[in-house]
Every structure is written in structure tokens, then in C-alpha cells.
VEXLO-79111 format. One line per 5 residues: their letters; for each residue x, z, y of C-alpha. Coordinates in pm, 1 decimal, padded with zeros to 6 digits. Each point is the difference from the previous one (the first is absolute). Last residue first. Example, Ala and Ser with C-alpha at 12.3 -4.5 7.8 and 13.67 -1.06 7.14 Angstrom:
! residues 2
sa	01367.0 00714.0 -00106.0 | -00137.0 00066.0 -00344.0
//
This chain:
! residues 548
xxxxx	-18639.3 -15491.7 00224.0 | -00053.0 -00362.5 00188.7 | -00348.7 -00093.2 -00120.7 | -00152.7 00334.2 00098.6 | 00212.7 -00024.8 00310.6
xxxxx	-00193.5 -00360.5 00077.0 | -00328.9 00135.0 00000.0 | -00228.9 -00297.6 -00162.6 | -00348.9 -00104.7 00093.4 | -00132.1 -00283.3 -00181.0
xxxxx	-00225.5 -00045.2 00271.8 | 00263.5 00019.9 00239.9 | 00245.8 -00230.7 -00184.1 | -00288.1 -00269.4 -00070.5 | -00079.0 -00027.8 00382.5
xxxxx	00346.1 -00030.9 00089.1 | 00058.0 -00301.0 -00268.4 | -00320.3 -00153.4 00145.7 | 00141.1 -00090.2 00315.6 | 00299.2 -00193.0 -00220.1
xxxxx	-00311.7 -00201.7 -00133.9 | -00080.6 00056.9 -00353.6 | 00154.6 -00201.6 -00323.9 | 00247.8 00268.2 -00104.7 | -00107.2 00316.1 00137.3
xxxxx	-00187.9 00165.0 -00259.4 | 00285.8 -00027.5 -00261.2 | 00281.5 00039.4 00233.7 | -00122.7 00310.5 00114.3 | -00094.0 00098.5 -00368.0
xxxxx	00312.4 00223.4 -00005.1 | -00056.5 00172.4 00295.0 | -00287.2 00217.1 -00160.2 | 00214.1 00048.3 -00290.7 | 00247.5 00229.7 00197.7
xxxxx	-00279.5 00121.4 00195.2 | -00142.4 00191.4 -00286.6 | 00289.4 00223.6 -00036.2 | 00197.7 00090.8 -00345.3 | 00189.5 00274.7 00105.5
xxxxx	00273.8 00064.3 -00256.8 | 00196.1 00306.2 -00062.8 | 00301.2 00029.0 -00240.7 | 00221.9 00303.5 -00099.7 | -00217.8 00305.1 00211.0
xxxxx	00216.4 00259.1 00134.0 | -00044.3 00365.2 -00126.3 | 00150.7 -00158.2 -00354.0 | -00201.8 -00019.3 -00304.3 | 00071.0 -00375.2 -00046.6
xxxxx	-00307.4 -00150.3 00186.4 | -00160.7 -00328.9 00018.1 | -00291.5 -00015.3 00276.1 | -00206.8 -00314.4 00066.5 | -00243.5 00011.0 00311.6
xxxxx	-00291.7 -00215.9 00090.1 | -00207.1 -00129.3 00236.5 | -00287.3 -00213.2 -00082.5 | -00152.9 -00207.2 00275.5 | 00017.2 00013.8 00402.8
xxxxx	-00157.4 00335.4 00093.6 | 00177.2 00162.3 -00297.7 | -00196.5 00052.1 -00338.5 | 00200.5 00155.6 -00186.3 | 00262.8 -00012.9 -00293.9
xxxxx	00247.4 00249.8 -00198.0 | 00267.4 -00074.5 -00247.5 | 00225.6 00232.2 -00168.8 | 00291.6 00006.1 -00149.9 | 00241.3 00252.3 -00262.9
xxxxx	00195.3 00297.4 00063.7 | -00156.2 00260.7 00063.9 | -00063.6 00050.7 00390.2 | 00224.2 00241.4 00206.4 | -00141.1 00148.3 00319.5
xxxxx	00186.0 00287.4 00199.1 | -00222.0 00204.3 00184.6 | -00200.6 00054.8 -00352.7 | -00393.6 -00131.5 00083.2 | -00315.5 00254.9 00074.9
xxxxx	-00299.5 -00243.0 00065.5 | -00139.1 -00088.3 00356.6 | -00305.9 00049.5 00243.6 | -00106.7 00281.8 -00192.4 | -00406.5 00125.3 -00014.7
xxxxx	-00303.6 -00118.3 00196.6 | -00150.0 -00322.2 -00125.7 | -00106.7 -00283.0 00243.9 | -00335.2 -00133.4 -00117.3 | -00188.9 -00091.6 00325.5
xxxxx	00278.8 -00259.8 00133.3 | 00038.0 -00124.5 -00314.5 | -00318.6 -00202.5 -00050.5 | 00012.4 -00131.2 00360.3 | 00414.1 -00061.3 -00051.4
xxxxx	-00089.8 -00212.1 -00320.9 | -00293.4 -00155.2 00196.0 | 00248.0 -00089.1 00268.3 | 00209.0 -00183.2 -00206.2 | -00247.4 -00234.7 -00134.6
xxxxx	-00072.1 -00090.1 00395.2 | 00353.6 -00075.7 00047.4 | 00017.7 -00203.8 -00307.5 | -00265.6 -00243.2 00142.9 | 00214.0 -00048.4 00310.8
xxxxx	00316.8 -00038.6 -00259.3 | -00172.8 -00221.8 -00239.4 | -00127.8 -00234.6 00349.5 | 00375.4 -00057.0 00043.5 | 00089.5 -00140.7 -00361.1
xxxxx	-00346.1 -00174.4 00011.9 | 00103.9 -00204.9 00283.3 | 00343.4 -00096.8 -00061.5 | -00133.7 -00133.0 -00350.4 | -00088.1 00043.7 -00323.5
xxxxx	-00356.4 -00013.4 00099.6 | -00116.0 00213.1 -00296.0 | -00064.3 00337.9 00134.6 | 00004.9 00327.2 -00134.3 | 00055.2 00345.1 00139.8
xxxxx	00017.3 00281.0 -00240.4 | -00269.9 00284.7 00029.7 | -00009.5 00343.2 00062.3 | -00142.3 00330.7 -00080.8 | -00147.1 -00121.5 -00352.2
xxxxx	00032.0 00368.7 -00078.8 | 00205.0 -00095.3 -00331.9 | 00198.1 -00212.6 00242.8 | 00060.4 00311.2 00227.2 | 00117.4 00209.6 -00275.8
xxxxx	00207.0 -00277.9 -00125.7 | 00148.4 00011.5 00377.4 | 00069.1 00350.0 -00009.3 | 00406.9 -00064.4 -00065.2 | 00045.8 -00299.8 -00166.7
xxxxx	-00222.1 -00286.8 -00165.4 | 00168.6 -00306.8 -00128.1 | -00254.9 -00306.9 -00010.2 | -00259.7 00200.0 00277.2 | 00268.3 00141.5 00246.1
xxxxx	00264.9 -00299.3 -00094.3 | -00244.4 -00238.6 00159.3 | 00034.9 -00305.0 -00184.8 | -00296.4 -00202.7 -00037.7 | 00114.4 -00359.5 00061.0
xxxxx	-00265.0 -00156.2 00236.1 | 00283.4 -00200.6 00229.9 | -00091.9 00237.0 00291.4 | 00048.1 00265.0 -00240.6 | 00392.7 -00133.8 -00030.5
xxxxx	00032.6 00051.5 00375.1 | -00187.1 00308.3 00016.3 | 00265.6 00167.8 -00253.6 | 00174.0 -00160.7 -00229.8 | 00190.8 -00353.2 -00050.6
xxxxx	00184.9 00015.0 -00326.6 | 00156.2 -00362.1 00025.2 | -00233.8 -00102.1 -00315.3 | -00262.8 00189.3 00066.4 | -00043.8 -00120.0 00350.4
xxxxx	00075.2 -00350.4 -00147.0 | -00285.7 00041.2 -00214.8 | -00237.9 00105.2 00241.8 | 00028.1 -00289.5 00236.1 | 00202.1 00046.3 00356.8
xxxxx	-00094.9 -00227.9 00268.4 | 00146.4 00011.5 00353.9 | -00215.9 -00096.6 00155.7 | -00370.9 -00080.0 -00102.7 | -00187.4 00272.1 00236.7
xxxxx	00296.6 00107.0 00223.3 | 00052.6 -00194.5 00323.7 | -00346.0 -00164.0 00048.3 | -00132.2 00345.6 -00097.4 | 00189.3 00164.6 00320.2
xxxxx	-00107.6 -00299.8 00240.7 | -00368.9 00017.0 -00153.4 | 00042.4 00391.3 00084.1 | -00218.4 00152.8 -00223.2 | 00307.6 00246.5 -00108.9
xxxxx	00077.6 00052.0 00383.3 | -00229.8 00182.4 00259.9 | -00291.4 -00001.6 -00193.6 | 00181.8 00117.0 -00357.1 | 00195.8 00240.6 00192.8
xxxxx	-00291.2 00157.8 00191.0 | -00159.2 00057.8 -00332.8 | 00293.8 00157.3 -00117.9 | -00017.3 00256.2 00297.9 | -00368.0 00070.8 -00090.1
xxxxx	00080.7 00097.3 -00362.7 | 00339.0 00185.2 00096.2 | -00163.8 00251.1 00205.3 | -00155.0 00248.8 -00213.2 | 00319.2 -00024.0 -00241.0
xxxxx	00223.3 00087.5 00264.4 | -00191.3 00308.4 00154.2 | -00053.8 00111.8 -00333.9 | 00395.8 -00026.0 -00039.2 | 00039.6 00192.6 00310.6
xxxxx	-00198.7 00273.0 -00102.2 | 00148.7 00050.4 -00305.7 | 00383.7 00003.9 00090.0 | -00114.0 00216.3 00347.6 | 00120.3 00309.2 -00160.0
xxxxx	00365.4 -00213.5 -00119.4 | 00041.8 -00042.7 -00331.6 | 00225.1 00220.9 -00240.5 | 00382.1 -00101.8 00005.8 | 00317.9 -00122.6 -00189.1
xxxxx	-00272.3 -00172.2 -00301.2 | 00032.7 00032.5 -00384.8 | 00212.4 00059.5 -00271.1 | 00286.4 -00216.6 00123.6 | -00103.1 -00068.6 00390.9
xxxxx	-00264.9 -00187.2 00198.6 | 00049.4 00000.4 00333.7 | 00311.2 -00171.8 00155.8 | -00237.9 -00174.3 00311.1 | 00204.7 -00260.3 00069.7
xxxxx	-00210.5 -00168.8 00244.3 | -00246.0 00192.0 00222.3 | 00195.0 00364.1 -00057.6 | -00056.2 00397.8 -00028.4 | -00170.4 -00061.7 -00349.7
xxxxx	-00339.7 00196.8 00113.8 | -00050.5 -00079.7 00314.4 | 00163.8 -00307.7 00001.6 | -00177.5 -00212.8 -00284.3 | -00317.2 00106.8 00178.9
xxxxx	00072.6 -00139.8 00310.6 | 00160.3 -00347.1 -00195.1 | -00343.6 -00009.6 -00149.3 | -00172.8 -00004.7 00339.3 | 00279.2 -00246.1 00141.0
xxxxx	-00113.9 -00243.8 -00285.3 | -00324.2 -00030.2 00184.2 | 00120.9 -00089.3 00350.1 | 00304.1 -00250.2 -00214.6 | -00283.2 -00200.0 -00155.0
xxxxx	-00195.9 -00091.9 00338.8 | 00360.2 -00075.4 00201.4 | 00100.9 -00282.9 -00247.5 | -00351.0 -00091.1 -00007.0 | 00076.3 -00072.5 00429.1
xxxxx	00278.4 -00230.1 -00099.2 | -00168.2 -00234.7 -00230.9 | 00298.4 -00264.0 00008.8 | 00002.4 -00080.2 -00386.5 | 00296.1 00251.8 -00031.1
xxxxx	-00139.9 00256.6 00234.7 | -00340.7 -00022.8 -00237.9 | 00209.5 00051.5 -00347.2 | 00234.1 00294.6 00169.3 | -00388.9 00182.4 00110.0
xxxxx	-00099.5 -00025.8 -00319.5 | 00317.6 00090.6 -00171.9 | 00007.8 00296.8 00214.0 | -00397.3 00140.8 -00100.7 | 00130.4 -00086.4 -00366.7
xxxxx	00291.5 00210.9 00019.4 | -00180.8 00264.5 00155.3 | -00279.9 00000.1 -00246.2 | 00228.1 -00002.1 -00249.0 | 00181.5 00315.0 00100.4
xxxxx	-00292.3 00145.5 00076.3 | -00069.3 -00045.4 -00381.8 | 00282.9 00114.5 -00090.0 | -00027.8 00310.4 00208.3 | -00303.3 00081.2 -00193.1
xxxxx	00155.5 -00061.0 -00323.8 | 00297.4 00279.4 00100.4 | -00245.2 00239.2 00096.2 | -00239.7 00024.2 -00296.9 | 00331.1 00015.8 -00269.8
xxxxx	00108.9 00275.9 00214.7 | -00300.8 00182.5 00030.8 | 00027.9 -00048.0 -00402.7 | 00335.4 00116.9 -00074.3 | 00252.9 -00197.7 -00163.2
xxxxx	00085.2 00051.2 -00319.5 | 00352.2 -00085.7 -00091.7 | 00126.7 -00142.3 -00287.2 | 00350.7 -00047.8 00157.9 | 00037.1 -00345.4 -00095.1
xxxxx	-00366.7 -00042.5 00105.6 | 00069.8 00131.4 00303.4 | 00283.8 -00185.7 00055.8 | -00230.7 -00336.8 00005.8 | -00299.4 00186.7 00198.8
xxxxx	00261.8 00106.2 00282.4 | 00104.8 -00434.2 -00009.6 | -00307.9 -00087.0 00039.5 | -00170.7 00243.5 00225.3 | 00278.9 -00134.0 00249.6
xxxxx	-00096.8 -00361.6 -00025.3 | -00391.9 00120.4 00049.6 | 00088.4 00188.0 00285.3 | 00242.4 -00246.5 00190.2 | -00214.0 -00303.9 -00077.2
xxxxx	00026.4 -00111.2 00345.4 | 00403.5 00078.5 00025.0 | 00033.6 -00217.4 -00306.9 | 00343.9 00075.6 -00029.2 | 00040.3 00294.5 00198.2
xxxxx	-00241.2 00285.7 -00090.9 | 00155.3 -00087.9 -00409.4 | 00384.3 00055.2 00159.2 | -00133.3 00415.7 00078.6 | -00066.0 00079.6 -00357.0
xxxxx	00403.2 -00090.2 -00145.3 | 00080.3 00359.4 00141.6 | -00222.7 00217.2 -00264.2 | 00119.4 -00187.4 -00286.0 | 00398.9 00053.1 00078.0
xxxxx	00206.8 -00245.9 00205.9 | 00271.6 -00243.5 -00135.4 | -00166.8 -00208.4 -00213.2 | -00298.2 -00045.2 00283.9 | 00282.2 -00174.4 00211.1
xxxxx	-00025.8 -00264.6 -00199.6 | -00361.5 -00066.4 -00042.2 | -00049.3 00007.9 00395.9 | 00283.4 -00252.2 00050.0 | -00065.5 -00070.6 00329.1
xxxxx	-00137.5 -00339.9 00050.4 | -00070.2 -00092.5 00351.0 | 00102.2 -00367.1 00027.8 | -00064.5 -00022.7 -00385.1 | -00245.7 -00274.6 -00022.9
xxxxx	00032.4 -00443.5 -00012.2 | -00360.5 -00145.3 -00150.2 | 00059.0 -00333.9 -00043.0 | -00332.5 -00228.2 00117.5 | -00053.1 -00315.3 -00150.3
xxxxx	-00205.0 -00318.0 00129.8 | -00185.2 00150.0 00321.9 | -00170.3 -00236.6 00229.0 | 00022.8 -00037.6 00358.1 | 00230.0 -00337.0 -00044.6
xxxxx	00113.3 00036.9 -00371.6 | 00185.3 00331.5 00031.4 | 00239.8 00201.4 -00206.2 | -00030.7 00397.2 00073.3 | 00292.3 00249.9 -00016.7
xxxxx	-00227.1 00299.7 00072.0 | 00186.2 00320.8 00107.9 | -00139.8 00354.4 -00026.1 | 00097.8 00251.7 00303.5 | -00336.2 00125.4 00070.1
xxxxx	-00360.7 -00131.1 -00033.6 | 00091.3 -00326.3 00010.1 | -00205.3 -00065.4 00255.4 | 00253.0 00171.8 00270.0 | 00235.4 -00245.8 -00082.4
xxxxx	00360.5 00204.7 -00009.3 | 00093.5 -00156.5 -00338.7 | -00161.8 -00212.9 -00006.4 | -00143.6 -00365.3 -00069.9 | 00260.0 -00219.0 -00006.3
xxxxx	-00097.1 -00405.5 00010.9 | 00168.6 -00244.8 -00272.2 | -00055.3 -00336.3 -00025.3 | 00107.9 -00118.6 -00334.2 | 00239.6 -00347.6 -00029.3
xxxxx	00317.2 00238.9 -00188.0 | -00300.2 00173.5 -00224.4 | -00039.5 00381.3 -00047.0 | 00057.1 00264.5 -00219.0 | 00288.4 -00173.8 -00116.2
xxxxx	00151.9 -00001.4 -00334.0 | 00300.6 00070.7 -00207.9 | -00021.9 00029.5 -00375.8 | 00218.6 00278.3 -00100.4 | 00073.1 00033.8 -00386.1
xxxxx	00007.5 00303.5 -00242.0 | 00150.4 -00049.4 -00303.1 | -00234.9 -00023.0 -00369.4 | 00266.8 -00312.1 -00121.9 | -00292.0 -00227.0 00038.4
xxxxx	-00016.7 00128.3 00399.0 | -00204.0 00276.5 00089.9 | -00160.9 -00052.2 00400.0 | 00051.1 00136.1 00340.6 | -00188.4 -00132.5 00249.3
xxxxx	00124.4 -00079.1 00340.8 | -00049.9 00080.9 00398.9 | 00142.6 -00110.6 00278.1 | -00209.2 -00045.8 00318.4 | 00185.0 00296.3 00153.1
xxxxx	00328.9 -00223.7 00023.0 | 00179.5 00242.9 00243.5 | -00153.4 00369.7 00118.8 | 00116.5 00052.2 00338.7 | 00300.6 00229.5 00052.9
xxxxx	-00016.3 00389.9 00016.0 | 00043.6 00067.6 -00366.3 | 00006.2 00353.3 -00128.1 | 00340.3 00040.6 -00077.2 | 00000.9 00145.1 -00419.2
xxxxx	00334.0 00169.9 -00080.2 | 00017.2 00108.0 00380.6 | -00368.3 00050.9 00037.1 | -00017.1 00233.8 -00316.4 | -00324.9 -00016.7 -00149.4
xxxxx	00192.9 -00049.3 -00391.0 | -00227.3 -00078.1 -00238.2 | 00043.1 00140.7 -00323.6 | -00311.7 00130.9 -00105.5 | -00194.3 -00331.3 00100.5
xxxxx	-00271.4 00006.3 00266.2 | 00229.5 -00151.4 00261.4 | 00056.6 -00326.9 -00152.6 | 00377.7 -00145.3 00090.9 | 00132.5 -00192.0 00265.2
xxxxx	-00275.9 -00185.0 00245.0 | 00081.0 -00372.7 00045.9 | -00367.4 -00053.8 -00099.9 | -00098.6 00242.9 00257.5 | -00230.5 00273.7 -00130.0
xxxxx	-00359.3 00019.3 -00017.0 | -00075.3 -00251.2 -00230.4 | 00276.0 -00112.9 -00174.8 | 00004.2 -00325.7 -00119.1 | -00096.6 -00140.2 -00351.6
xxxxx	-00299.8 -00248.7 00089.8 | -00116.5 -00176.4 -00314.4 | 00051.3 00248.5 -00251.7 | 00127.6 -00151.2 -00317.1 | 00242.9 00290.1 -00099.2
xxxxx	-00083.3 00321.4 00186.8 | 00363.9 00105.3 00103.9 | 00045.8 00398.4 00066.4 | 00190.8 00102.0 00314.7 | -00168.2 00336.4 00026.5
xxxxx	-00156.3 -00021.0 00358.6 | 00001.6 -00372.9 00098.6 | -00105.4 -00097.1 -00375.5 | -00197.5 00271.0 -00028.1 | -00188.0 -00115.4 00349.5
xxxxx	-00006.2 -00356.0 -00137.7 | -00192.3 00123.4 -00322.8 | -00282.5 00163.8 00199.9 | -00007.6 -00320.6 00240.1 | -00069.5 -00257.3 -00313.3
xxxxx	-00156.8 00261.5 -00215.2 | -00315.4 -00030.6 00180.7 | -00053.2 -00346.5 -00149.3 | -00069.3 00173.2 -00303.3 | 00078.0 -00253.5 -00307.8
xxxxx	00237.1 -00237.4 00203.2 | 00195.5 00312.6 00123.0 | 00023.8 00147.3 -00342.4 | 00390.2 -00058.7 00060.8 | 00202.5 00058.5 -00278.8
xxxxx	00283.0 00288.1 00030.2 | 00369.0 -00076.1 00112.1 | 00315.4 00204.5 00011.0 | 00343.9 -00070.6 00167.8 | 00188.5 00230.5 00198.0
xxxxx	-00171.8 00310.8 -00218.2 | 00068.2 -00167.9 -00291.9 | -00233.2 -00232.1 -00228.9 | -00375.3 00000.5 -00098.4 | -00228.1 00215.5 00185.8
xxxxx	-00192.8 00284.3 -00132.9 | -00377.7 -00038.4 00021.1 | -00263.0 00283.4 -00024.2 | -00343.1 -00079.7 -00025.2 | -00270.6 00237.5 00103.3
xxxxx	-00356.1 -00050.0 -00022.2 | -00298.0 00058.4 00180.9 | -00388.8 -00005.6 -00109.6 | -00227.7 -00128.8 00294.3 | -00319.9 00089.0 -00193.1
xxxxx	00098.6 -00311.7 -00219.4 | -00079.1 -00334.1 00201.3 | 00204.8 00132.9 00305.5 | 00313.7 00017.5 -00245.1 | 00285.6 00140.1 00182.0
xxxxx	00424.8 -00030.1 -00065.5 | 00214.7 00192.9 00139.1 | 00378.8 -00113.8 -00042.0 | 00288.8 00175.3 -00025.9 | 00331.0 -00196.5 00106.4
xxxxx	00360.0 00044.6 -00138.2 | 00325.7 00082.3 00017.3 | 00273.3 00149.1 -00242.7 | 00224.0 00312.9 -00063.1 | -00029.2 00109.4 00381.2
xxxxx	-00411.4 -00001.3 -00074.6 | -00055.7 -00217.6 00286.9 | -00358.1 -00065.2 00096.5 | -00206.8 -00295.5 00145.1 | -00402.4 00071.7 -00008.4
xxxxx	-00244.0 -00291.7 -00005.6 | -00326.3 00139.5 00037.7 | -00378.0 -00100.4 -00054.6 | -00034.1 -00263.7 -00188.8 | -00296.0 -00116.1 -00033.1
xxxxx	-00193.6 -00209.7 -00305.7 | 00133.7 00210.9 -00295.7 | -00306.3 -00155.6 -00233.6 | 00087.5 00194.9 -00283.9 | -00281.6 -00103.0 -00214.1
xxxxx	-00038.8 -00368.2 00140.2 | 00394.8 -00029.4 -00069.0 | 00109.7 -00205.9 00338.4 | 00188.5 00243.8 00240.1 | 00130.0 00221.2 -00294.0
xxxxx	00094.6 -00294.0 -00232.5 | 00195.4 -00163.9 00307.8 | 00161.7 00328.1 00076.6 | 00121.7 -00018.6 -00368.0 | 00104.0 -00334.2 00031.6
xxxxx	00219.9 00096.7 00308.9 | 00153.8 00286.4 -00170.5 | 00100.6 -00076.4 -00298.0 | 00374.1 -00096.2 00091.1 | -00035.0 00347.7 00195.8
xxxxx	-00023.0 00197.9 -00269.0 | -00334.6 00233.7 00094.9 | -00054.7 00376.8 00014.6 | -00341.9 00143.8 00021.7 | -00132.7 00179.6 00216.2
xxxxx	-00361.8 00196.0 -00031.5 | -00089.1 00156.2 00376.7 | 00030.0 00403.1 00003.4 | 00331.5 00017.0 -00209.8 | 00123.2 -00065.6 -00318.3
xxxxx	00250.2 -00302.4 -00050.1 | -00089.7 -00250.4 -00270.6 | 00214.9 -00266.8 -00214.5 | -00078.2 -00396.7 00012.3 | 00089.1 -00182.8 -00317.1
xxxxx	-00375.8 00005.3 -00164.3 | -00115.9 -00249.0 00319.4 | -00358.1 -00140.1 -00088.0 | -00116.9 00250.2 -00269.3 | 00194.4 00262.5 00214.3
xxxxx	-00174.5 -00085.7 00351.9 | -00344.6 00059.0 -00180.9 | 00077.7 00335.7 -00152.7 | 00163.3 00104.7 00333.3 | -00346.9 -00079.4 00163.3
xxx	-00208.2 00211.8 -00270.4 | 00231.8 00256.1 00124.2 | 00272.5 00170.4 -00254.6
//
């Protein structure tokens, strides 16, 4: 038993442990909230980060698996399994949204998809589906027959209604009605068709003159039920979904899912494939940050800078097209390695890109980064303190713009990133402005760091196989696995639970953009409505990554 388990046993001796890659403790629902408070506030444990909230239907009962991280203790991770109290139609778990703010949206998703009520949650509404939707799609007994559960075609009524579930003196669940906005508030719809929402996202915004009082995030306009679809597919068939979530993190997301499956199977990926995967990940990061640069500039009216960013991004897409055969949905990583070897021009094209980028970055900074209007629109706007970034689990460039060291490549090294760290190939970019400008500048500086990684690896691509031998029909052993990578917008996580069959029992994608949109209210309140567009651009969320 590990030292961590010994410490927790002293605090909570009633817990039982399950074997796996990550320590998992079973906690009674009645003890959960107080136990969670202890895990967070105890100075030795200090699990200050809630990394994932995974709703589960184990058929005989419902529940949630929470993944917690202690950023001060070598980023140790702990899984906590809580079985909901009550029967399937009226089960509950006490909320931890008062302890970790990121749980607000995360628990709403679990309520939406599984029907588990979270006691004392301040805003217990569905997140992706309409409030009048019948049933909860991720339950094992959900019937998707449209005749039994017709898809509503009329407008949603009473969308301002919310509620809080509480336990009365008899221990019964009571519903306390509430409202998102007061009757006298002036509400403006931004989206879902507005181009500056970066996709079909809707922000219901309460205004006082031109100043934002509150932002209510309304998502789900392109929700595709990816996690449900995975349950009916073989493991190899699930891979293509990851390219279509955050399409600007396609390589990294798919890399994550492949590693999670490979970890469960005990597959060793050939060295050549590992190097290729990392190079593709960093090219993807450059492509993403160039798109973010161009779109941020365009959202602020700087159309010329928008075309500058796309000019170099075309070079990256050309590299992808030659090797992968596609410019967007590359479908390149496969279980055991990569699907095709590098194009003969790959090394030449990568060198051309990293040779030209320093000069082009200077152009970007000259035309936009140093522009007085750009600075006036971004400096000091959309403040997100470091402690709030941790509380809301805002990773990636947005978290590092609040001076939070959270790069998964450094904290949980995977693939060959451990070797790159030992060789001091790249640095983690941190800025302390805690505003839109810092988040923007972190991305610009990360382009430089990705170029360093590519320059180091382009001369060190080994010969050899590009993928390992894997069974034609893949069956993971019964168990659960969790894997994280540093995607373009933050930490992307994959949870897989297997019952030993050829289809996964449960797949959950923990997307960074889901958390990013969760701080829109915090970052926009008190600023002008025009700043909402700037703040959204600097946070850089991608809607399909939210609407999984």
C-alpha cells in the first residue's frame, strides 16, 4: 500500500480500495462531501485540482468517479468512487461545486446524461439537452427510439427556470425552484450563430448599460453523443471521433485515446512511431496557435493579421496533407503507432517551417501584438487569478497566462516528453498578467517552444517500424484507465472502463474547452459587452470540443 493510501486510511478508515493504475477509493455518499473537503484542505494531501468528473451507470447502481490531483505533491492523482443514494429514478450525490468550482458544469453534464441529482448544487439544469428532454442518454437502459422519445421541434419554454435539490429533515429530496435571471434584467443573446462565438455557442448575457452583469452559457447545439456512440463500437472504431472534437488538437486527442488503449493492452509503441507522434503533436500545436492568433486579431478587427496567421498555417497543413492525406481530420494515430510512414518531403518541409517562423513571429508582433488598439482591448481585460484558474481547472495557455504551471508534458510526461525534459529541449511558458493579453502571448511564445522541439527531433527520427502488432479484434481486460495529454487548449483526458468485451463499457472525454467556457461568466462580469468577444477569443475554446 502506498504512502498516499496510508495517509487517507488514517483520515477515512471506512474506505475500501480497488486495484488499478491509479489509486481508487470507494467512499459512502453520506461521507463524500466532508471527505472531499478534507482531501482539498488537508495540508499534507492538498488535492486542490478536480481533474475529471465521470458519471457512471453500473446497471445495479449509478454513481460518479472523481479524479483529483494534488499540484503541490508531485501532481499525484487519486480516483474516488461514489455510488449514488436512492433508486435509479431518484438518486443523488452531494455536490462538490462549493469546493471545486469546475464541478459546476461537470455535475450539470452528469445530471443531464445520467439523471443523478446533486444535492445543494446552485443551478441544477441540463447542460447539453433541453430541460424538457425525456430520459438520460448515457444510461444503459436509455431508449433512443424517436417514437418513444420524440425529438421536440417547438421552442423550449421556461428556459430561465432552474432549481436546487436539497434534503429535508426526513432525508427526502426536495426541489427548490429558482431562476437564472431576475424578471427585470435586460438579457441579450450573443449567438448561437454569431461568428465571434467561434461556433454555435450561445451566451445569454445580462447587461447594465454596456457592462456585463452575468453570462449564462447555453451549449449543446451540435452535441453528437460521441460517448454514447463509443459504447456500440470496437476500440479501433472509436478513434476517429477525437479528430472531430477539437479539430485543432486532432493529433494530440487521438494520441491520448491510443495511449489509453495501449496502456490497457500493455503494447509497446515502436520508437519511430513515438517520435513521429510527438512531432505531429507539436505541428498541430503550431497550427492551432496560428489559427488562434488570426481569429483573435480578426475578432478585434485586424483583418490583415488574420491572413498573416493563415499564411504560415498553410505550411503546416501542407505537411499534414502529404503524410496523412488530409488537412483537417487526419486520422493518423492508430492503436500501436501511426497508420502511414512519413512523406519523403517531411524533414525538408519541417526545416523550412522552423527556419521561417522566427521572422514571421516578429511580423505578427509588429502588426498586432504591439498595436496600441490591441493592447487597450486585451491588457487588464478578462482577469483570471491563478487560484481561480486552479479552481476551475483552466489548463493550457489560458492557465499559464495566469502564471499557473500546468503543462501536462512537464507534470505527467508521456511518450518521449520525459526525454525532452531531461535534455531541456523546451520551456514551459508562464506569464503573470492573468488577462487576455497574457493568454494570447503565451500562445505566441509556445509556437517558439514547439519549433525547438521540432528542431531537436527532425534530426533524430530513427528508422524502424511505425506500429506494433495488435490483435484484429481488441478486447481490453476488465478495469478502468485514465490518460492525459497536453492538447492545444489544455489538458485533454480519456477515461475508459472495460468489462472485458470488444466494445468499451464507458468512454469519457474530459475536454479542456468544457472548462474554458465555464469561466466566461467570471471573466466577463464587470467588463463591457465588446470585451466579451475579446475574452472569448483569448480563452480560445472550440465548440465541438464542448459539445462532444
